[in-house]
C-alpha positions as CSV (number, residue, x, y, z in Angstrom):
1,K,21.8,-9.0,-11.7
2,V,18.4,-10.5,-11.0
3,L,15.4,-9.1,-13.2
4,G,17.7,-6.2,-13.9
5,V,18.1,-5.1,-10.3
6,N,21.4,-3.5,-9.7
7,E,24.1,-4.2,-7.1
8,P,23.2,-1.8,-4.2
9,V,19.5,-2.8,-4.2
10,L,20.4,-6.5,-4.7
11,R,22.7,-6.4,-1.8
12,A,20.0,-5.0,0.5
13,I,17.6,-7.7,-0.8
14,N,20.2,-10.4,0.0
15,D,20.6,-9.0,3.5
16,Q,16.9,-9.7,4.0
17,R,17.6,-13.3,2.8
18,F,15.1,-13.1,0.0
19,T,16.1,-15.8,-2.5
20,K,13.2,-15.9,-5.0
21,P,11.0,-13.1,-6.4
22,T,7.2,-13.3,-5.9
23,K,5.1,-13.5,-9.0
24,I,4.2,-9.8,-9.0
25,Q,7.9,-8.9,-8.6
26,E,8.8,-11.2,-11.5
27,K,6.2,-9.7,-13.8
28,T,6.6,-6.0,-12.9
29,I,10.2,-5.3,-12.0
30,P,11.6,-5.6,-15.6
31,L,8.8,-3.4,-16.9
32,I,9.3,-0.8,-14.1
33,L,13.1,-0.8,-14.6
34,N,12.4,-0.3,-18.3
35,G,10.4,2.9,-17.6
36,K,7.0,1.6,-18.5
37,D,3.8,2.7,-16.8
38,V,2.3,-0.3,-15.1
39,I,-1.1,-1.3,-13.8
40,A,-0.7,-4.2,-11.4
41,G,-3.4,-6.3,-9.9
42,S,-2.0,-7.4,-6.6
43,E,-3.1,-8.2,-3.1
44,T,-1.5,-7.0,0.2
45,G,1.4,-9.3,1.0
46,S,2.2,-10.1,-2.6
47,G,5.6,-8.3,-2.5
48,K,4.5,-5.3,-4.5
49,T,6.4,-2.7,-2.3
50,L,9.7,-4.2,-3.3
51,A,8.5,-4.4,-6.9
52,F,7.9,-0.6,-7.2
53,S,10.7,0.5,-4.8
54,C,13.4,-1.2,-6.9
55,G,12.9,1.1,-9.8
56,I,12.6,4.2,-7.7
57,I,15.7,3.4,-5.6
58,Q,17.8,2.6,-8.7
59,K,16.9,5.9,-10.4
60,A,17.1,8.2,-7.3
61,K,20.1,10.4,-6.8
62,P,20.5,11.4,-3.1
63,G,20.2,15.1,-2.3
64,T,18.7,16.2,-5.6
65,G,15.1,16.9,-4.4
66,I,11.9,14.8,-4.2
67,Q,12.1,12.3,-7.1
68,A,9.3,9.9,-6.2
69,L,5.9,10.2,-4.6
70,V,4.1,7.1,-3.3
71,L,0.4,7.8,-2.4
72,V,-1.2,5.4,0.1
73,P,-4.6,5.4,1.7
74,T,-3.6,5.1,5.4
75,R,-0.9,6.2,7.9
76,E,-0.2,2.5,8.8
77,L,0.5,1.7,5.2
78,A,2.7,4.8,4.8
79,E,4.8,3.6,7.7
80,Q,5.1,0.1,6.3
81,V,6.1,1.3,2.8
82,A,8.6,3.8,4.2
83,E,10.2,1.1,6.3
84,A,10.6,-1.1,3.2
85,F,12.2,1.8,1.3
86,K,14.7,2.5,4.1
87,T,15.6,-1.2,4.2
88,F,16.1,-1.6,0.4
89,S,17.9,1.8,-0.1
90,K,20.3,1.5,2.8
91,Y,23.3,1.2,0.5
92,K,22.3,4.4,-1.5
93,R,21.5,6.4,1.7
94,L,18.4,7.9,0.4
95,N,16.2,10.1,2.6
96,V,12.7,8.8,2.9
97,T,9.9,10.9,4.5
98,T,6.4,9.9,5.5
99,V,3.7,12.5,5.3
100,F,0.3,11.8,7.0
101,G,-2.2,13.5,9.3
102,G,-2.8,13.1,13.0
103,V,0.7,14.4,13.9
104,S,2.4,17.8,13.9
105,I,3.1,19.1,10.4
106,N,6.2,21.1,11.4
107,P,8.7,18.2,11.6
108,Q,7.4,17.0,8.2
109,M,8.1,20.5,6.7
110,S,11.7,20.3,8.0
111,K,12.3,16.8,6.6
112,L,10.7,17.6,3.2
113,R,13.4,20.2,2.5
114,R,16.0,17.5,2.2
115,T,14.2,14.3,1.3
116,D,14.5,12.2,-1.9
117,I,11.3,10.0,-1.6
118,V,7.9,10.9,-0.1
119,I,5.3,8.3,1.0
120,G,2.1,9.9,2.1
121,T,-1.7,10.0,2.4
122,P,-3.7,12.3,0.1
123,G,-5.1,14.7,2.7
124,R,-1.8,15.6,4.3
125,I,0.0,15.8,0.9
126,L,-2.6,18.3,-0.2
127,D,-2.1,20.3,3.0
128,H,1.6,20.6,2.2
129,L,0.8,21.6,-1.4
130,N,-1.5,24.3,-0.2
131,R,1.1,25.6,2.2
132,G,3.8,25.5,-0.4
133,T,6.0,23.2,1.8
134,I,6.4,20.4,-0.7
135,N,7.9,20.6,-4.2
136,F,7.1,18.0,-6.8
137,K,8.9,19.6,-9.8
138,K,11.6,16.8,-9.9
139,V,9.3,13.9,-9.4
140,N,9.9,11.2,-12.0
141,T,7.9,8.4,-10.5
142,L,4.4,8.4,-9.1
143,V,3.0,5.3,-7.3
144,L,-0.6,4.8,-6.4
145,D,-0.6,2.0,-3.9
146,E,-3.7,0.2,-2.8
147,A,-5.5,2.4,-5.3
148,D,-8.9,0.7,-4.9
149,M,-8.8,1.4,-1.1
150,M,-8.0,5.1,-1.7
151,L,-11.0,5.5,-4.0
152,D,-13.2,3.6,-1.6
153,M,-12.2,6.0,1.1
154,G,-13.3,9.0,-1.1
155,F,-9.8,10.2,-2.0
156,L,-10.4,10.4,-5.8
157,P,-10.7,14.2,-6.0
158,D,-7.6,14.6,-3.8
159,V,-5.6,12.1,-5.8
160,E,-6.6,14.0,-9.0
161,R,-5.4,17.3,-7.6
162,I,-2.1,15.8,-6.5
163,I,-1.5,14.2,-9.9
164,S,-2.1,17.6,-11.5
165,C,0.9,19.0,-9.4
166,V,3.3,16.2,-10.5
167,P,5.2,16.6,-13.8
168,K,3.5,14.9,-16.8
169,N,6.7,13.5,-18.0
170,R,6.9,10.8,-15.4
171,Q,6.5,7.1,-14.8
172,T,3.2,6.1,-13.1
173,L,2.7,2.8,-11.3
174,L,-0.7,1.7,-10.0
175,F,-1.2,-1.2,-7.7
176,S,-4.6,-2.4,-6.8
177,A,-6.5,-5.6,-5.7
178,T,-9.4,-4.6,-8.1
179,I,-9.8,-2.3,-11.0
180,S,-13.1,-0.3,-10.8
181,T,-14.6,2.1,-13.3
182,D,-13.2,5.0,-11.4
183,L,-9.8,3.5,-11.5
184,E,-10.1,2.9,-15.2
185,H,-10.9,6.6,-15.6
186,L,-7.8,7.5,-13.6
187,T,-5.5,5.2,-15.6
188,N,-6.9,6.4,-19.0
189,K,-6.5,10.0,-18.0
190,H,-3.1,9.9,-16.3
191,M,-1.1,7.0,-17.6
192,I,0.9,6.6,-20.8
193,N,0.4,3.3,-22.6
194,P,0.3,1.3,-19.4
195,V,1.1,-2.4,-19.3
196,S,-1.4,-4.4,-17.2
197,V,-0.2,-7.4,-15.2
198,S,-1.7,-9.5,-12.5
199,A,-0.5,-12.2,-10.2
200,D,-2.1,-15.2,-8.5
201,E,-3.3,-14.6,-5.0
202,Y,-0.6,-14.7,-2.4
203,V,-2.4,-17.2,-0.3
204,D,-2.7,-20.7,-1.9
205,P,-6.5,-21.5,-1.9
206,S,-5.7,-25.1,-1.4
207,K,-4.4,-24.3,2.0
208,L,-7.6,-22.7,3.1
209,E,-10.6,-24.6,4.5
210,Q,-13.8,-22.5,4.0
211,V,-17.1,-23.4,5.6
212,Y,-20.4,-21.5,5.9
213,F,-23.6,-21.9,7.9
214,D,-26.9,-20.8,6.5
215,V,-28.9,-19.9,9.7
216,P,-31.6,-17.4,10.7
217,S,-30.3,-14.1,12.0
218,K,-31.6,-14.7,15.5
219,K,-29.5,-17.9,15.8
220,K,-26.3,-16.4,14.5
221,F,-24.9,-15.3,17.8
222,S,-25.6,-18.6,19.6
223,L,-23.9,-20.5,16.8
224,L,-20.9,-18.1,17.0
225,V,-20.5,-18.8,20.7
226,N,-20.7,-22.6,20.1
227,L,-18.1,-22.4,17.3
228,L,-15.7,-20.3,19.3
229,K,-15.9,-22.6,22.3
230,E,-15.0,-25.5,20.1
231,E,-12.2,-23.5,18.4
232,S,-8.6,-24.5,19.3
233,S,-6.6,-21.6,17.8
234,D,-5.2,-18.8,19.9
235,L,-6.7,-16.0,17.9
236,V,-10.0,-15.7,16.0
237,M,-11.1,-12.7,13.9
238,V,-14.9,-12.0,13.7
239,F,-16.0,-9.5,11.1
240,C,-19.3,-7.6,11.6
241,N,-21.0,-5.2,9.1
242,T,-21.6,-2.2,11.5
243,R,-19.9,-0.6,14.5
244,D,-23.0,-1.3,16.6
245,N,-22.9,-5.0,15.7
246,T,-19.3,-5.2,16.5
247,D,-19.9,-3.7,20.0
248,F,-22.9,-6.0,20.5
249,V,-20.9,-9.1,19.6
250,A,-17.9,-8.2,21.7
251,K,-20.0,-7.4,24.8
252,N,-22.0,-10.5,24.6
253,L,-19.0,-12.8,24.0
254,K,-17.6,-11.5,27.2
255,L,-20.9,-12.3,29.0
256,N,-20.4,-15.9,27.6
257,R,-16.9,-16.0,29.1
258,I,-15.1,-15.6,25.8
259,Q,-12.3,-13.0,25.8
260,S,-13.0,-10.4,23.1
261,Q,-12.0,-7.0,21.9
262,A,-13.9,-4.7,19.6
263,I,-11.9,-2.9,16.9
């Protein structure tokens, strides 16, 4: 056993050729497997999904109802987390269902009748709760993943309502890059003697070169064009503060014969 991880999960991890746990995994997995509530400061890419999925997969019993709920802010993250769960639970044959908006609700209703683990976004989870098509009575683990992003997106009231529908006698795990006042309120209200842990950033700062230019606004675009024409990498990401700025920059880069796409 490594960090207390049992054989079916460990075999799935070995299949992925992971040989050494990340710092967040090393710090949280023993606590999670011990049933503790955990507040973990972690960035995207730190290995946190494997950290919280280990405990859920080890406890879960196939075919006995929904035993774990993982709340995430976006559809894309729901799909990523679900894929990880399917990968690491393949030797236990657990049913994992994603629940998010923008797609038909009927197939989700059908899958929810026989699923073991649910990964979903707050809005669609609430929709199912209001319809009576999801049952959280057997949930023993609740995960709030990318919690700071969920609150930034205005999901706090939805998250509170969902938590009220999950049994109080449960394990709660919260993963967030930052801990705001609203998050502290949430943890104080809904977690039982949580253990706080944090890990160093996943990207080694020594490997990053950071440069800034202090220029007047009217010179920013011409500087950007000059920098991009000198840039040798295949892909560059340019962040703007508004949608209008994004469209302006993309349009004018094209006029300067620089291929660009606004997102």
